[in-house]
Each structure stands twice: as structure tokens, then as C-alpha cells.
VEXPA-917806 format. One record per residue (C-alpha): residue number from 0; residue in three letters; x, y, z. Coordinates in steps of 0.25 Angstrom, whole numbers. Layout:
N
{NUM; "ala"; {X; Y; Z}}
...
***
This chain:
133
{0; "met"; {-45; 88; 44}}
{1; "ala"; {-43; 86; 29}}
{2; "cys"; {-33; 75; 25}}
{3; "ala"; {-19; 78; 26}}
{4; "ala"; {-17; 71; 11}}
{5; "gly"; {-26; 83; 6}}
{6; "cys"; {-37; 75; 2}}
{7; "asp"; {-47; 85; 8}}
{8; "thr"; {-54; 74; 15}}
{9; "thr"; {-56; 75; 30}}
{10; "glu"; {-46; 66; 35}}
{11; "thr"; {-51; 54; 43}}
{12; "val"; {-44; 41; 46}}
{13; "thr"; {-51; 34; 34}}
{14; "his"; {-46; 45; 23}}
{15; "leu"; {-32; 45; 29}}
{16; "phe"; {-30; 31; 29}}
{17; "leu"; {-39; 26; 16}}
{18; "his"; {-45; 36; 8}}
{19; "cys"; {-35; 48; 7}}
{20; "thr"; {-29; 48; -6}}
{21; "ile"; {-14; 45; 1}}
{22; "ser"; {-20; 33; 8}}
{23; "ser"; {-28; 27; -3}}
{24; "asp"; {-16; 28; -12}}
{25; "leu"; {-8; 22; 0}}
{26; "trp"; {-17; 10; 1}}
{27; "ser"; {-17; 9; -13}}
{28; "lys"; {-2; 8; -14}}
{29; "val"; {-3; -3; -2}}
{30; "gln"; {-11; -11; -9}}
{31; "asn"; {-3; -10; -22}}
{32; "trp"; {9; -14; -13}}
{33; "leu"; {2; -26; -8}}
{34; "gly"; {-4; -30; -20}}
{35; "ile"; {-18; -30; -15}}
{36; "ser"; {-32; -22; -19}}
{37; "leu"; {-42; -17; -9}}
{38; "val"; {-54; -8; -8}}
{39; "leu"; {-51; 4; 1}}
{40; "ser"; {-60; 3; 13}}
{41; "ile"; {-69; 13; 19}}
{42; "asp"; {-63; 13; 32}}
{43; "met"; {-50; 9; 40}}
{44; "arg"; {-55; -3; 47}}
{45; "gln"; {-61; -10; 35}}
{46; "his"; {-47; -6; 27}}
{47; "phe"; {-39; -12; 37}}
{48; "ile"; {-47; -25; 37}}
{49; "gln"; {-47; -25; 22}}
{50; "phe"; {-33; -23; 21}}
{51; "thr"; {-28; -32; 31}}
{52; "lys"; {-38; -45; 28}}
{53; "met"; {-39; -45; 14}}
{54; "val"; {-47; -56; 8}}
{55; "gly"; {-38; -66; 1}}
{56; "met"; {-25; -63; 9}}
{57; "pro"; {-21; -73; 20}}
{58; "arg"; {-24; -70; 34}}
{59; "phe"; {-9; -69; 37}}
{60; "ser"; {-7; -58; 27}}
{61; "his"; {-17; -49; 36}}
{62; "ser"; {-6; -44; 46}}
{63; "phe"; {3; -40; 34}}
{64; "phe"; {-8; -32; 29}}
{65; "ala"; {-12; -26; 43}}
{66; "ile"; {2; -21; 44}}
{67; "ile"; {3; -15; 30}}
{68; "trp"; {-10; -9; 33}}
{69; "phe"; {-6; -3; 46}}
{70; "ala"; {7; 2; 40}}
{71; "thr"; {-1; 9; 28}}
{72; "ile"; {-9; 16; 39}}
{73; "trp"; {2; 20; 48}}
{74; "ile"; {11; 26; 35}}
{75; "met"; {-2; 33; 31}}
{76; "trp"; {-3; 39; 45}}
{77; "lys"; {11; 43; 45}}
{78; "asp"; {10; 49; 32}}
{79; "gln"; {-2; 57; 36}}
{80; "asn"; {5; 62; 47}}
{81; "ser"; {17; 66; 39}}
{82; "arg"; {8; 75; 30}}
{83; "val"; {1; 82; 43}}
{84; "phe"; {12; 84; 51}}
{85; "gln"; {25; 85; 42}}
{86; "thr"; {17; 89; 28}}
{87; "thr"; {25; 77; 21}}
{88; "thr"; {19; 68; 12}}
{89; "ser"; {23; 54; 7}}
{90; "asn"; {18; 48; -7}}
{91; "ser"; {11; 35; -7}}
{92; "phe"; {23; 27; -11}}
{93; "thr"; {31; 32; 0}}
{94; "leu"; {20; 27; 10}}
{95; "ile"; {18; 14; 4}}
{96; "glu"; {34; 12; 6}}
{97; "lys"; {31; 16; 20}}
{98; "ile"; {20; 6; 21}}
{99; "gln"; {29; -5; 16}}
{100; "gln"; {39; -2; 27}}
{101; "gln"; {31; 0; 37}}
{102; "ser"; {24; -13; 36}}
{103; "phe"; {37; -20; 34}}
{104; "ser"; {42; -14; 46}}
{105; "trp"; {30; -19; 54}}
{106; "leu"; {31; -33; 47}}
{107; "lys"; {44; -34; 51}}
{108; "ser"; {42; -30; 67}}
{109; "lys"; {31; -39; 67}}
{110; "gln"; {36; -52; 59}}
{111; "val"; {50; -54; 61}}
{112; "pro"; {56; -59; 52}}
{113; "leu"; {50; -55; 38}}
{114; "ala"; {51; -65; 28}}
{115; "phe"; {51; -54; 19}}
{116; "ser"; {60; -41; 16}}
{117; "tyr"; {55; -27; 15}}
{118; "his"; {57; -28; 0}}
{119; "asp"; {49; -39; -1}}
{120; "trp"; {37; -33; 8}}
{121; "cys"; {37; -21; -2}}
{122; "asn"; {37; -28; -15}}
{123; "his"; {29; -42; -12}}
{124; "pro"; {20; -38; 2}}
{125; "leu"; {11; -50; -1}}
{126; "leu"; {21; -60; -2}}
{127; "cys"; {29; -54; 10}}
{128; "met"; {14; -57; 18}}
{129; "gly"; {14; -72; 12}}
{130; "val"; {2; -68; 2}}
{131; "arg"; {3; -75; -11}}
{132; "met"; {-7; -70; -21}}
***
């Protein structure tokens, strides 16, 4: 089956979540939001490990990065389903906002109370994680 985003590429898990033009653009926006830089991995497992256990980041930040990674995958999955079943599309700016909202919501449900606001999370995620660069 061809990618629903119109890439004319066979849809695989790796393509859908990492290499599709939509997903790679979204990962770039996530990195930009976080103020980090990564090389896009070849497979999902390696990408998860690379993203959540970044060299130079304190150990306590790993759970934050894992939540962001899962929120990104979740939003991509929901967007893909909308493309296929409802023929609707979202741009990457809308999707990054959804990732910020979803990750904040999951953090809030996990760590009550948060010492930062949603506005702070969107504008200074690393500081909210306690990472000083």
C-alpha cells in the first residue's frame, strides 16, 4: 500500500513515523522546539533510544524525552488515520502544537503538580525539564 501522504513510497512503520516527508518535517520541528539536533535513525528502536537517552542530557530528563517521543508518534498516528479515514490533513505547525498539548497533558497526569505552565512548556521545554544548556 502506498503512503497516504502521497509520497509514492510503500507504507511501512519506519516510513510512516520517520522517513515520510510529513514525519521527517515534524521530527525537525520537534527538534527545533526542543533546541536539539539529531540525525534521523534508520529504524524506530534506534530512534527511540537516540531521542530519549541523548548524550549530554541528564538522566532525569530521559522520561521527559520519552513522553515527547510517544506524544509525537501518537499525533502522527492520529494524523495518518485522519488522512486515510476522513480525508483531512493537518500541517506540521498544527501537529507540533498538538504534540506540545499532548506531552504536557501526559506530564501533568504523571507528575502532579507541575512546576511550570503550559506556556512555559511550549516556549522553554528544556528549562521545564531542568536542563541547563
